[in-house]
C-alpha atoms as an extended CHARMM CRD file, in Angstrom:
* protein
*
        94  EXT
         1         1  UNK       CA             -0.1510000000       -3.6360000000      -16.4110000000  PROA      1               0.0000000000
         2         2  UNK       CA              2.2650000000       -0.7940000000      -16.6020000000  PROA      2               0.0000000000
         3         3  UNK       CA              5.2240000000       -0.9230000000      -14.2360000000  PROA      3               0.0000000000
         4         4  UNK       CA              6.0100000000        2.3790000000      -12.5760000000  PROA      4               0.0000000000
         5         5  UNK       CA              9.2400000000        3.5250000000      -10.9870000000  PROA      5               0.0000000000
         6         6  UNK       CA              7.2300000000        5.8480000000       -8.7470000000  PROA      6               0.0000000000
         7         7  UNK       CA              6.3490000000        9.5220000000       -8.8580000000  PROA      7               0.0000000000
         8         8  UNK       CA              9.2700000000       11.7440000000       -9.8570000000  PROA      8               0.0000000000
         9         9  UNK       CA             11.7550000000        8.8580000000       -9.8340000000  PROA      9               0.0000000000
        10        10  UNK       CA             14.0580000000        8.9830000000      -12.8590000000  PROA      10              0.0000000000
        11        11  UNK       CA             14.7630000000        5.5330000000      -14.2660000000  PROA      11              0.0000000000
        12        12  UNK       CA             18.4500000000        6.4080000000      -14.3530000000  PROA      12              0.0000000000
        13        13  UNK       CA             18.4750000000        6.7730000000      -10.5450000000  PROA      13              0.0000000000
        14        14  UNK       CA             16.9300000000        3.4260000000       -9.6390000000  PROA      14              0.0000000000
        15        15  UNK       CA             17.4560000000       -0.2520000000      -10.3610000000  PROA      15              0.0000000000
        16        16  UNK       CA             15.1610000000       -2.8050000000      -12.0010000000  PROA      16              0.0000000000
        17        17  UNK       CA             14.9680000000       -4.6620000000       -8.6760000000  PROA      17              0.0000000000
        18        18  UNK       CA             13.8620000000       -1.4830000000       -6.8830000000  PROA      18              0.0000000000
        19        19  UNK       CA             11.1420000000       -0.9320000000       -9.4830000000  PROA      19              0.0000000000
        20        20  UNK       CA              9.8360000000       -4.4870000000       -9.0880000000  PROA      20              0.0000000000
        21        21  UNK       CA              9.9500000000       -4.1960000000       -5.2860000000  PROA      21              0.0000000000
        22        22  UNK       CA              8.1920000000       -0.8000000000       -5.3780000000  PROA      22              0.0000000000
        23        23  UNK       CA              5.3730000000       -2.1690000000       -7.5320000000  PROA      23              0.0000000000
        24        24  UNK       CA              4.9840000000       -5.2850000000       -5.3730000000  PROA      24              0.0000000000
        25        25  UNK       CA              4.6980000000       -3.1640000000       -2.2320000000  PROA      25              0.0000000000
        26        26  UNK       CA              2.2740000000       -0.8310000000       -3.9750000000  PROA      26              0.0000000000
        27        27  UNK       CA              0.0670000000       -3.8130000000       -4.7890000000  PROA      27              0.0000000000
        28        28  UNK       CA              0.2610000000       -5.1070000000       -1.2080000000  PROA      28              0.0000000000
        29        29  UNK       CA             -0.7800000000       -1.7080000000        0.1670000000  PROA      29              0.0000000000
        30        30  UNK       CA             -3.8210000000       -1.6550000000       -2.1210000000  PROA      30              0.0000000000
        31        31  UNK       CA             -4.8030000000       -5.1840000000       -1.0880000000  PROA      31              0.0000000000
        32        32  UNK       CA             -4.3830000000       -4.4090000000        2.6230000000  PROA      32              0.0000000000
        33        33  UNK       CA             -6.5130000000       -1.2850000000        2.2200000000  PROA      33              0.0000000000
        34        34  UNK       CA             -9.2460000000       -3.2310000000        0.4370000000  PROA      34              0.0000000000
        35        35  UNK       CA             -9.4550000000       -5.8990000000        3.1200000000  PROA      35              0.0000000000
        36        36  UNK       CA             -9.0050000000       -3.5010000000        6.0290000000  PROA      36              0.0000000000
        37        37  UNK       CA             -5.6290000000       -4.7440000000        7.2170000000  PROA      37              0.0000000000
        38        38  UNK       CA             -4.4670000000       -2.0040000000        9.5860000000  PROA      38              0.0000000000
        39        39  UNK       CA             -1.8700000000       -4.2790000000       11.1890000000  PROA      39              0.0000000000
        40        40  UNK       CA             -0.5830000000       -5.3670000000        7.7850000000  PROA      40              0.0000000000
        41        41  UNK       CA             -0.2770000000       -1.7260000000        6.7070000000  PROA      41              0.0000000000
        42        42  UNK       CA              1.5240000000       -0.7700000000        9.9110000000  PROA      42              0.0000000000
        43        43  UNK       CA              3.9110000000       -3.6930000000        9.4370000000  PROA      43              0.0000000000
        44        44  UNK       CA              4.5390000000       -2.7670000000        5.7920000000  PROA      44              0.0000000000
        45        45  UNK       CA              5.1890000000        0.8180000000        6.8610000000  PROA      45              0.0000000000
        46        46  UNK       CA              7.8630000000       -0.2860000000        9.3360000000  PROA      46              0.0000000000
        47        47  UNK       CA              9.5200000000       -2.5910000000        6.8140000000  PROA      47              0.0000000000
        48        48  UNK       CA              9.4290000000        0.0500000000        4.0770000000  PROA      48              0.0000000000
        49        49  UNK       CA             11.2640000000        2.5280000000        6.3000000000  PROA      49              0.0000000000
        50        50  UNK       CA             14.3210000000        0.2930000000        6.4000000000  PROA      50              0.0000000000
        51        51  UNK       CA             14.3640000000       -0.9390000000        2.7890000000  PROA      51              0.0000000000
        52        52  UNK       CA             17.5480000000        0.5180000000        1.3610000000  PROA      52              0.0000000000
        53        53  UNK       CA             16.9380000000       -1.1840000000       -1.9910000000  PROA      53              0.0000000000
        54        54  UNK       CA             14.3480000000        1.4870000000       -2.7930000000  PROA      54              0.0000000000
        55        55  UNK       CA             15.0630000000        4.9540000000       -4.1070000000  PROA      55              0.0000000000
        56        56  UNK       CA             14.3060000000        7.5500000000       -1.3830000000  PROA      56              0.0000000000
        57        57  UNK       CA             11.4000000000        8.9410000000       -3.4330000000  PROA      57              0.0000000000
        58        58  UNK       CA              9.9350000000        5.4530000000       -3.8420000000  PROA      58              0.0000000000
        59        59  UNK       CA             10.2200000000        4.8460000000       -0.1120000000  PROA      59              0.0000000000
        60        60  UNK       CA              8.6750000000        8.2340000000        0.6890000000  PROA      60              0.0000000000
        61        61  UNK       CA              5.7370000000        7.5840000000       -1.6520000000  PROA      61              0.0000000000
        62        62  UNK       CA              5.0530000000        4.1330000000       -0.1920000000  PROA      62              0.0000000000
        63        63  UNK       CA              5.1680000000        5.5200000000        3.3550000000  PROA      63              0.0000000000
        64        64  UNK       CA              2.6950000000        8.2280000000        2.3720000000  PROA      64              0.0000000000
        65        65  UNK       CA              0.3760000000        5.6300000000        0.8310000000  PROA      65              0.0000000000
        66        66  UNK       CA              0.5780000000        3.4950000000        3.9960000000  PROA      66              0.0000000000
        67        67  UNK       CA             -0.2320000000        6.5070000000        6.1620000000  PROA      67              0.0000000000
        68        68  UNK       CA             -3.1760000000        7.4720000000        3.9500000000  PROA      68              0.0000000000
        69        69  UNK       CA             -4.4820000000        3.8970000000        3.9190000000  PROA      69              0.0000000000
        70        70  UNK       CA             -4.2100000000        3.5570000000        7.7010000000  PROA      70              0.0000000000
        71        71  UNK       CA             -6.0190000000        6.8740000000        8.1680000000  PROA      71              0.0000000000
        72        72  UNK       CA             -8.7890000000        5.7560000000        5.8080000000  PROA      72              0.0000000000
        73        73  UNK       CA             -9.5550000000        2.5960000000        7.7760000000  PROA      73              0.0000000000
        74        74  UNK       CA            -11.8020000000        2.6870000000       10.8280000000  PROA      74              0.0000000000
        75        75  UNK       CA            -10.1520000000        1.7780000000       14.1110000000  PROA      75              0.0000000000
        76        76  UNK       CA            -11.1150000000       -1.2140000000       16.2250000000  PROA      76              0.0000000000
        77        77  UNK       CA            -13.1260000000       -2.9420000000       13.4970000000  PROA      77              0.0000000000
        78        78  UNK       CA            -12.2980000000       -6.6170000000       12.8930000000  PROA      78              0.0000000000
        79        79  UNK       CA            -10.7780000000       -7.2330000000        9.4660000000  PROA      79              0.0000000000
        80        80  UNK       CA            -13.4570000000       -9.8120000000        8.6560000000  PROA      80              0.0000000000
        81        81  UNK       CA            -16.2910000000       -7.3730000000        9.3870000000  PROA      81              0.0000000000
        82        82  UNK       CA            -14.7760000000       -4.6130000000        7.2770000000  PROA      82              0.0000000000
        83        83  UNK       CA            -14.0110000000       -6.9450000000        4.3530000000  PROA      83              0.0000000000
        84        84  UNK       CA            -17.5140000000       -8.4280000000        4.4450000000  PROA      84              0.0000000000
        85        85  UNK       CA            -19.1440000000       -4.9980000000        4.5280000000  PROA      85              0.0000000000
        86        86  UNK       CA            -17.0800000000       -3.8580000000        1.5400000000  PROA      86              0.0000000000
        87        87  UNK       CA            -17.9090000000       -7.0050000000       -0.4110000000  PROA      87              0.0000000000
        88        88  UNK       CA            -21.6220000000       -6.7710000000        0.2860000000  PROA      88              0.0000000000
        89        89  UNK       CA            -22.0160000000       -2.9820000000       -0.1130000000  PROA      89              0.0000000000
        90        90  UNK       CA            -22.8230000000       -3.3000000000       -3.8120000000  PROA      90              0.0000000000
        91        91  UNK       CA            -25.6140000000       -5.8110000000       -3.1640000000  PROA      91              0.0000000000
        92        92  UNK       CA            -28.0110000000       -3.3790000000       -1.5330000000  PROA      92              0.0000000000
        93        93  UNK       CA            -30.0290000000       -0.7350000000       -3.3200000000  PROA      93              0.0000000000
        94        94  UNK       CA            -31.1950000000        2.1950000000       -1.2720000000  PROA      94              0.0000000000
């Protein structure tokens, strides 16, 4: 997989550790979205706000992705129900 420094983040303005951290958080956001983890996304959003290791543009992008992911998930649906419905959605032909 290609490692990204983030949108509009010059490599000269960030560190290798920030790039690795950015990509790890990006992966966690995608996983939380796929399994319906609203609480996990909210927690990641709070932690991302205070991570000074990240470039400001990396932090801003991750916060935007968390917000978009939280908005995309239905409220008050148990994580297990949402994950099961996503896993089984491809099994049914309409």
